[in-house]
C-alpha positions as CSV (number, residue, x, y, z in Angstrom):
1,X,130.5,72.1,-8.9
2,X,133.4,71.2,-11.1
3,X,133.0,68.2,-13.4
4,X,135.1,66.3,-15.9
5,X,134.3,63.8,-18.6
6,X,135.8,60.3,-18.4
7,X,137.8,61.0,-21.5
8,X,139.3,64.2,-20.1
9,X,140.1,62.4,-16.9
10,X,141.8,59.5,-18.7
11,X,143.9,62.0,-20.6
12,X,145.3,63.3,-17.3
13,X,147.2,60.0,-16.9
14,X,147.6,57.6,-14.0
15,X,149.1,60.0,-11.4
16,X,145.9,61.8,-10.4
17,X,144.0,60.8,-7.3
18,X,140.6,59.2,-8.1
19,X,138.3,58.4,-5.3
20,X,135.6,55.8,-6.0
21,X,132.6,56.3,-3.6
22,X,130.7,53.1,-4.5
23,X,130.2,50.6,-1.7
24,X,132.9,47.9,-1.0
25,X,130.9,45.2,-2.8
26,X,130.5,47.2,-5.9
27,X,134.2,48.2,-5.9
28,X,135.2,44.6,-5.4
29,X,133.4,43.5,-8.6
30,X,135.0,46.1,-10.9
31,X,137.1,49.2,-10.5
32,X,139.2,51.7,-12.4
33,X,142.9,50.8,-11.9
34,X,144.6,53.2,-9.5
35,X,141.4,54.3,-7.7
36,X,140.9,54.4,-4.0
37,X,137.6,53.2,-2.5
38,X,136.0,55.5,0.1
39,X,132.3,54.3,0.2
40,X,129.8,57.1,0.4
41,X,128.1,55.3,3.4
42,X,131.2,56.1,5.5
43,X,132.4,59.2,3.6
44,X,132.0,61.8,6.3
45,X,134.1,59.6,8.7
46,X,136.8,59.0,6.0
47,X,137.3,62.5,4.5
48,X,140.6,62.7,6.4
49,X,141.9,59.9,4.2
50,X,141.4,62.0,1.1
51,X,144.3,64.1,-0.1
52,X,143.6,67.8,0.7
53,X,146.8,69.1,-1.0
54,X,145.8,68.4,-4.6
55,X,142.8,68.1,-6.9
56,X,140.9,64.9,-6.3
57,X,138.5,63.3,-8.9
58,X,135.3,61.6,-7.5
59,X,133.8,58.6,-9.3
60,X,130.8,56.3,-8.7
61,X,128.7,54.1,-10.9
62,X,127.0,56.8,-12.9
63,X,127.5,60.2,-11.3
64,X,124.8,60.6,-8.6
65,X,126.8,59.6,-5.5
66,X,130.0,61.2,-6.8
67,X,128.1,64.5,-7.1
68,X,127.0,64.4,-3.4
69,X,130.6,63.5,-2.4
70,X,132.1,66.2,-4.5
71,X,129.7,68.8,-3.0
72,X,130.6,67.7,0.5
73,X,134.4,67.8,-0.2
74,X,134.1,71.2,-1.9
75,X,132.2,72.6,1.1
76,X,135.0,71.3,3.3
77,X,137.6,73.1,1.3
78,X,138.9,70.4,-1.0
79,X,139.5,70.9,-4.7
80,X,137.2,68.1,-5.8
81,X,135.9,67.3,-9.3
82,X,132.9,65.1,-10.2
83,X,133.5,62.5,-12.8
84,X,130.5,62.6,-15.1
85,X,129.0,59.2,-16.0
86,X,131.1,57.3,-13.5
87,X,132.6,53.9,-14.1
88,X,129.7,53.0,-16.4
89,X,130.8,55.8,-18.9
90,X,134.5,55.0,-18.3
91,X,133.9,51.4,-19.4
92,X,131.6,52.4,-22.3
93,X,134.3,54.7,-23.7
94,X,136.9,51.9,-23.7
95,X,139.0,52.9,-20.7
96,X,140.5,50.1,-18.6
97,X,138.6,48.4,-15.8
98,X,139.9,45.7,-13.5
99,X,137.4,42.8,-12.7
100,X,137.6,40.5,-9.7
101,X,138.7,37.0,-10.7
102,X,135.7,34.7,-11.3
103,X,133.2,37.5,-12.1
């Protein structure tokens, strides 16, 4: 499975597709700007919503769920890359996170 660090992902810029597989409630609390939420709980039904014509980067809270989603996408023929450490590592390394108002 291909993986990338949060710092290397950030260096790619804002134009890359990042899929966040955390559940809706988690995503609503805090998310990486520009990401798209496709919860792992409905991932198999929603794979058609994920771009198949370019590399996609898969993110979760810490890397476990994104590993499973990356494996499923790779098996289905996608060029998918797991983001090591997830949004937790992203935040720890000083990259931008958007928080829901009032949280």
